[in-house]
C-alpha positions in Angstrom: 0.2 -0.1 0.2 2.9 2.8 1.0 4.8 1.8 -2.4 1.5 2.7 -4.2 1.4 6.2 -2.4 4.7 6.9 -3.5 4.3 5.8 -6.9 1.3 8.5 -6.8 3.6 11.0 -5.0 6.2 10.1 -8.1 3.7 10.7 -10.6 2.1 14.0 -9.2 5.3 15.3 -8.9 6.2 14.7 -12.5 3.1 16.1 -13.8 3.4 19.0 -11.8 7.0 19.6 -13.2 5.8 19.2 -16.6 2.9 21.5 -16.1 4.9 23.9 -14.7 7.7 24.1 -17.3 4.8 24.4 -19.9 3.4 27.1 -18.0 6.6 28.9 -17.7 7.2 28.5 -21.5 3.9 29.8 -22.2 4.6 33.2 -20.2 7.8 33.8 -21.7 6.0 33.4 -25.0 3.5 35.8 -23.9 6.0 38.3 -22.2 6.9 40.2 -25.4 3.6 40.7 -26.5 2.6 42.3 -23.4 5.7 44.3 -22.9 4.9 45.1 -26.5 1.4 46.5 -25.6 2.4 48.2 -22.4 4.8 50.4 -24.7 1.9 50.9 -27.3 0.1 52.2 -24.7 2.8 54.2 -23.6 3.2 55.5 -27.1 -1.0 56.0 -27.5 -1.1 57.8 -24.2 1.7 60.7 -25.4 0.8 61.2 -28.8 -3.1 60.6 -29.1 -4.7 63.1 -27.3 -7.7 63.1 -25.7 -8.9 65.7 -28.4 -7.8 63.6 -31.3 -9.6 60.8 -29.9 -12.8 63.4 -29.6 -12.6 64.4 -33.0 -12.6 61.3 -34.5 -15.4 59.5 -32.0 -18.6 62.2 -31.8 -20.5 60.2 -29.5 -22.9 59.4 -32.8 -24.1 55.5 -32.0 -23.7 54.2 -35.8 -20.8 56.4 -36.7 -19.0 55.6 -33.5 -19.8 51.8 -33.8 -18.5 51.9 -37.2 -15.4 53.9 -37.0 -15.1 51.1 -33.9 -15.5 48.3 -36.6 -13.9 49.3 -38.9 -10.4 50.4 -36.6 -10.8 46.9 -35.7 -11.2 45.4 -38.7 -7.4 46.6 -40.0 -5.8 46.5 -36.3 -3.9 43.1 -36.3 -2.7 41.2 -32.5 -4.3 39.0 -30.2 -7.1 39.4 -28.3 -5.7 40.2 -25.3 -4.5 43.4 -26.4 -7.7 44.4 -27.7 -8.8 43.9 -24.4 -6.3 46.1 -23.2 -6.7 48.5 -25.9 -10.4 48.8 -25.8 -9.8 49.9 -21.8 -7.9 52.9 -22.5 -9.8 53.8 -25.1 -13.1 53.8 -22.8 -11.0 55.9 -20.0 -10.4 58.9 -22.9 -13.8 59.0 -23.2 -14.8 56.4 -26.5 -17.9 55.6 -25.8 -18.9 51.9 -25.4 -20.7 50.7 -28.9 -17.0 51.8 -30.2 -14.8 50.0 -28.0 -17.5 47.3 -28.4 -17.4 47.6 -32.1 -13.5 47.3 -31.9 -13.1 44.2 -30.0 -15.7 42.2 -31.6 -14.2 43.5 -35.1 -10.5 43.1 -34.2 -11.2 38.9 -33.0 -13.4 38.2 -35.9 -12.2 40.5 -39.1 -9.1 40.0 -40.7 -8.0 42.4 -43.2 -4.5 42.0 -43.0 -5.0 38.1 -42.9 -7.3 38.0 -45.3 -4.4 37.4 -48.6 -3.2 34.2 -46.2 -6.9 33.4 -45.5 -8.1 33.7 -49.4 -5.3 31.3 -50.3 -6.3 28.2 -48.0 -9.4 29.2 -48.4 -10.3 30.2 -51.5 -11.2 34.1 -52.4 -15.1 34.7 -51.9 -15.1 32.6 -48.7 -12.4 34.9 -46.9 -13.8 38.1 -48.3 -17.5 37.1 -47.7 -16.4 35.6 -44.1 -14.8 39.3 -43.7 -17.8 41.3 -44.8 -20.1 38.9 -42.9 -17.7 39.5 -39.7 -18.0 43.4 -39.9 -21.4 43.6 -40.0 -22.4 41.7 -37.7 -19.4 42.7 -35.3 -21.6 46.2 -35.6 -24.9 44.4 -35.1 -23.3 42.6 -32.3 -21.9 45.5 -30.4 -25.0 47.8 -30.7 -27.4 44.4 -29.4 -24.8 44.3 -26.5 -24.1 48.1 -25.1 -28.0 48.2 -25.3 -28.8 45.1 -23.6 -26.2 46.4 -21.2 -28.0 49.1 -20.8 -31.2 47.7 -20.2 -29.9 45.1 -17.2 -28.0 47.4 -15.5 
């Protein structure tokens, strides 16, 4: 019975060590991305003033939502970055409609990746998917914010 417990402990320690090692590798891969985002936010705060942002986003529902989707569509990066940038935009007074549309388009529309997607999945499919994703980013952003307003 004691021998079985010893083997279980060794197995647990081996599994724990492998998992810990994988976690460190993942963190190592993610660290440059997070550092880049932090540096970009620093540049963003320095060179992009509140007046400049408010000149783009007027507080109009459809214009802000469309513009947020457009900016998110042409931006490239991982989803975690979009949340951080979206939070900073909210702090600068950009409407929740625009930020929600930005995040949705960032994740679902890929103008930058369009050539690669077209070569793998076909031009017609890639263009159709991106157009549909862009339109739904606008619709879902508006629906999400309106639903949030109803329940809060």
